[in-house]
N, C-alpha and C positions, 0 to 999 in steps of 0.2 A: 153183533156189535161191530162198528167200524174198527179197522186196524190202523187207521191214520186220521190225522186231524181234518175236520171238515172245512177248516179255514185256511190252513197253510200246507196241508197234505203231508206234514212230517209224520213219520211212524210213531205210534204210541209206545211201542215196545211191550214187553210182557211182564206180568207179575204173577207170583204164586201164592199171594196172601189172600186174595178174594177169589175163591174157586169159580163163582158164578159170573165174574167179570174179570177174566185173566188178562186184561190189557191195561196199560198205563201205570205210572208210578205215583200219580196223585188223583184220587177219586173224590168227587163231591156228591153229597146226597141230601135229600130233603124227604124224610120219612112221611111227614104229614101230607105232603102234596104228591108223593110218588115220583119225584124227580131224581135223576141219576146222570151225572156228567163224568167225562174223563177230561182232565185238565192237561192241555198240551204243554210239554216241557220246552218246546221251541218258541211258541208264540204266546203262551199263557192263556189262550182262549179256551172256553168250556164247550165241549161237544156233547150234546144231549144224546143219551142212549135211546135206542128204539123202545117204544113204550111196552112192547110185549116181553122185553128182556129185563125189566126193571125190578119187579116186586121182590122176588127172592134175593136178588143181589143187594137191594136196599136193606133188607132185613139182615143179611150177612154183614154188610158194612156197619149197621147199627150195633150188632153184637160185638164186632171187633173193636169198634170205637169205645164201647162201654168197658171192654176188657183191658184197655190200656191204662197204665199207671200215670203216664205223663201226657196231660192234655190241657189245652188252654182255650178260653172262651171269651168272646165279647157278648154283647146282648143278643146277637143273631147268629154268630158263626163260631164253631168250635174247631180246633185243629189238633190232631193226634198223629203221632208217627209210630207205625208198627215196627216190630223187631226186624222185619225184612227190609225196612227202609221205605215202605209205601206210606204216603201221607193220606189221611182221611180227613175230609172237610165236612163237618156236620152242620147243616142249616137247621135252625130252630132254637127254641128256648134252651139255655144252658142247663146241663144236668146238675142236679144237686151235688155238692162236694162230698158225697158219702164215701167216695173212694180215697179221700185223704188219709183215713186211718189205714186203708190197705196199702197205699203208697208208702207211708212212713212207718207203719207198724213193723214190718219185717226188718227195715233198716235199723231202727233203734233196738229191737230185740237182738239182732245179730251183733250189734256193738256190745250189748250186755254179755252175750255168750263169749265173745272174743276176750273181754276183760277177765272172765272167769278162767279161761284156759291160759292166758298170759300171766295172770297173777297181779293183784292190785298194787302191791308194793313196788314190784319191778316196773309196772307201767307208770306209776307216780314219779319214780326217779327219772325215767326216760323223758316224760312229758315236761318236766321242769326246765330242761335245757333245750327242748325242741323249738325251732322257729315256727310260729303260728302264722304270721303274715308280716308284710312290710307296710309301713305307713309313711306318708310324706310328712316330715317333721319341719318343713319350711326351709328356705334357702337351698332347695334342690337336694336336701338330705333325705335318704331313705333309712328310716329307723327300723330295727328288727324287734318285733314283739315275740317274746318267748313264753313258754308255759308258765314260768314263775311270775310273770307279770299279769296273768289273767285275773288274779284276785282283786286287782285295783281297777279293772274296767267297770265303768258305771254309766248309767243313763243320767243325763242332765235335763231338767225340765224347768220351765219358768224363766225368769230373768230375760236375757236378750233373745231367747228362743220363743217367748210367748207361749202359744198353744202347741208349738212344735217341740222337738227334742233334739238333743245332741248326745254324742258318745265320747266319753273321756277314755283315752287309751294310754296306758303307761308303757314305756319302753326302756326302763332302767334309769338312765340319768335324767329323764324328763318325762313329759306327757304332752299329749296333743288332743285337741277336740275336733271331732269330725261331725259334719251335719249332712243332711240330704242323702243322695244316693251313695256317697262314699261312706257315710255312717252305716247304711244298710249293708253294704258290701263287707265292711270290716266286722260288723256285728255278727253277720252270718258265719264268718271264719272263726271268730272267737267262741261263739256259742257251739259250733261243731266240736271244738276241743273241750270246752267246759262240760258238754253233754257226752263226752267220749265214753263214759261208762254205760251208756244206753239207758233203757228203761223198760219195765214190764208193760205189756199191752194195755192194761187198765190206765196207766199214766199217759200213754200215748193217746188213748181215746179221750181222756179229759183235756189233753192239750189240743186235740182237734176241735173239741167243743168250744174252747176259748178262742181259737182261730176263727171258727165259723161265726161266733157271736160278735166279734169285733170287726171282722171283715177284711181289714188290710193291715199292713205292717205299722203304719203310723199310729193307728188306734190301738193296736196290740202293745206297742212300746209305751204309749201314753198310759194305758191301763196298768201296765207293770210298774211304772214309775210312781203312780199315785196310790199304790197299796200301802196300808198303814204299818207294815212290819218294820222292825228295826233293821237298819242298813238295807232298806228295800231297793236302793238304787244300784247296788252292786250286782252285776250279772250272776256271779258265782254264788251269791247268798239267796237268790230267789228260789221259790219252790220249784221242784223239778218239772211239774206240769207247765208252769209259766215259761221256764227256760226252753222247754221243747217247743211250745207254741211260738216263741219268739224266733227260734231257729227256723221253723217251718215258714213263718211269715217273711223273714228276711230273704230266704232263698226263693220263695214263690214270687216275691215282689221283683227281685232281680231277673228271674226268668221271664216274668210278664213284660217288663220294660223292654227286654230284648225282642219279644215277639209282637209287641203292639203294632209296630210298623208293618210287619208282614200280615197280621190279621186285618189291618185296615185296608191293605191292598186286596186281600182275598175277598173281603166284604164288598168292595167296590166292583170287583169282577163278577161276584155272585149276583149282584143286583142287575147288572147288564144281562147275564146269562138267564136269569129268571124271567125277565121281560120277553126274551126270545122264546124260552121254553113255554111260557104261558100261551103265547100266540100260536106256536107250533102245535101244542096239544089241543087247543080249542079248535084249530082248523082241521086236524086229522082224526080226531076221535068222534065216532058216531055216538048218538044218544045212548044206544044200547051198551056201548063200552063205558060211557060215563056212569051208567047204573052199576056196571060190573065193578068199576073202580071204587065207587061208593061202598059197595058191599065188601070189597077187599079191605077197605079202611076199617069198616065196622067190625069185621071178623078178627082183624089183627089188633083191635083196640087202639088204633091210631086216630087221635083226635086232631081236627084242624085247629089252627090258631091264626090270630091276626098278627101280621108283622108290623 
């Protein structure tokens, strides 16, 4: 493998995360087509790895990508960061969100264990006075939302919001309504505190099912607000599985918004690199090697797909 960028000659540097491709801090791969690139940190161009060095390294990248808890996808591109700081860019259909339960399961179970050791009554007294977040109350005032105000937080639907939703937040002497991205941000903070006692894994798994079924934060919050239970709009009175699903949805939406711009840039760079890679591989690969590649795909169960 090259040790420097084929476009600007900047050194790739080393990584210890992918043993079979120990260069670069950002690696891109397409398992279906057998492509592997090192993305230059200096010029952001994609250098295609020599074909004879790709297959085992691609498989290793796929395993490491699937093993991450934090990953984000568009229709064609996925992005994950390993604990070592190496970025993996996965080209292809997004993976099913089956690891959502893995990502959140340990987190909510740890909360439950922590509550057990601290003691429920002691934790309740502490939380009542604790500052949960700050909200803009108008006229440049920053109001403090404390634990004792959480029971008044509720979702608003219909009326001026139409098919959208708003979040009513109490802060002691008054209240304020948030909508859009600010409502999501505040809801995520409030729900993290409301759900502070954690949950057993079966409840987390049900919450993941709710999140997968409705797909995004707006639909999850709309679903929660339209349920027929008494006082259904209060966040604190909702069933635990729904509260957990809303917390997951709020945080994932916030994370995704932050990464959308980066993923769009990555996808544009990939399309350019794929055009070059397709030409290079077609020119350099003899027919016998094409047959070998096809056999490797078949043996590894890698199916081609249409982009």
